[in-house]
N, C-alpha and C positions, 0 to 999 in steps of 0.2 A: 504492499500498501504505500502510495506516495505522502510527501508532508500535505500539512492543512492546509496549505493553500494551493495544491494538486487539482491543475485543470482536469488530469483524469478521475480522480475521488469525485469532484463537482460532476462530471459531465457523466460519472456513473451511476449517480446519484440522481443526477435530470433524466436519464436513459432508464432506469428503471421503474420511477415513478412515475412518466409516463408511461409506457409499459403497464401498470398497474391499473393506473385509472384508464385505459383501453379495455383493457383484463375485465377492469369491476363493467364499463358503458356495457360490454359487449354483451355480459351474462343480468345485467339489473342489480347488481351488489353492491349494496352501501356500507362505508368502514365507520367505526368509531375507532379509536387512538388511546391507551394511557401511557403516558410516556414519563416515568418515576425517574432515571438518571437521563436522557436525551433531552428532556426539558423543551419537546415542542418540536424537533428537528425532523422527526417524520414528516406529522402536520407539515412544515413549512413546505418541506421538499415536495409533496401534494400538492399544497394550495398555493407552490409559485407558479403552477401550471395551471391556464385559461381553461375555465369547465370542471375544474377539480370539485364546485359546489355542488354538480349533481350525484358526486361519487360518496367524500368526507361528510357524512353527517356532525360526527362532532369530536373534539379534542382536547383532553384533557391532562394536565400536568400534576398529577399527586407529590407531589416531591416532598410533602412530610408525612410523616404517618398519620398523623391526625388527617390529613386530606385523604389519603388512603381508605381512612375506616368513615370518613364522611363523606364523602362523594362515588364512592364505588363499592360502599360495604364490606371492607378487608377486616376482620374480625379482629381485634386487637391481640386474643390467648394466640392468633394465627403467626401475628409477628413475633408475638411474644418467643415462641414455642421453635419457631425455623428463622427469625430476622426477617428481617425486608426483604433481602437481595436473598430469594431464595424459589426456588419453583414453583412451589404453593403459596408465595404471593402471585408470583408473578401472572399464576392460573389463576387466584382469584379476583386480581386486576382485569386479568383481560374478561372472564365473566360478570364480573361486575358493571363494565362498562356495556356488554352486549346484554344482559339486564334491564341497564338504566338507558338506554338506547330506543333508536328504531333502526339500528342499523341490522346487516346480515352475516357479518365479520366483525370481531371487535382484537386489535392486535394492542398486547401489553409489554413493556421490556422492564425493570427494575436491575441495579444492577452499581458498581464502584469504580466512578470513572475517575478517581484519587487527582490530585497525587497523594492523598492522604486515604485513610479508612479501609485502607484493607488489613489483613490478619493472614497468618498461615492457611486459615482454613475457605478464608474467600479474600482471593488476592485483590489489588488494582486491577480492572480489565474484566472481572466477572461480570458476567451477563444473564439475565432469561429473558427468551421471550416466549409468551405466549399467544398460541390463537385460537381465539373461541367462536365458535361456530352456530346456527340453529341448526346445522343439520350432521354434525359430524363431533367426535369428541372433544375434546379439548386437545391442544399438543404442545410441547412446552421445549426447549431447546436451550442447552447451558454450552455458552464460551467462555474463555480467560483471554481476552481483545487486549494487545498490546500496542505504547505510543501514548503520547502525552492523556493528560485529559482529552482534547479538541482532539485527536484521532479518534479516541476511544469511540467519543460520541459521536465521532461522524462515521464510522466503522457501526456502529449498535445501529444508527439508521439506515447506513446501508444492507445489512443482515435485515433490519425489521422489514424492508424493500424484498425483500428476496424470497423471504418466509411468505409473505403474501403472494407475491409471482408465482411460487411454487403451488402454493394453493387454489388459486386462481384457475392455473393452466392444467393440472393435474386433476383436479379435483378437488 
């Protein structure tokens, strides 16, 4: 992956965002996003493209644990048991976004972008992406991404778009 200013990365994000929007439009799919660590980068990538309002139903940035609970219904006990950066919380974020929207798919992410906040069990760069659908079980991926804070956040957005594209093109 290139530097944070890399045109390749910017081009990759834009290209995937366009493909996600096209696939959603072709299938009549609307999206909800819950971005706990990328801070709205996925929503920004998608809504930078004209016509995104036909696809992006809503985007939330539940950055604090309180917001995760208040906006998306993530149980405090779940975060205490597994931590805010966990597969369990990513799934709960995605399912909460789906339940509280008119979307057909909800993508959620939670992670540690750094430079601090990591541990041996949960290093900087750890990201969980979850995709909830009204027609299929929620899927969750775990990644450990490298780079500085900006690069980790950009890589999270890129992988999120790839997860959406994979679901939309493979069914």
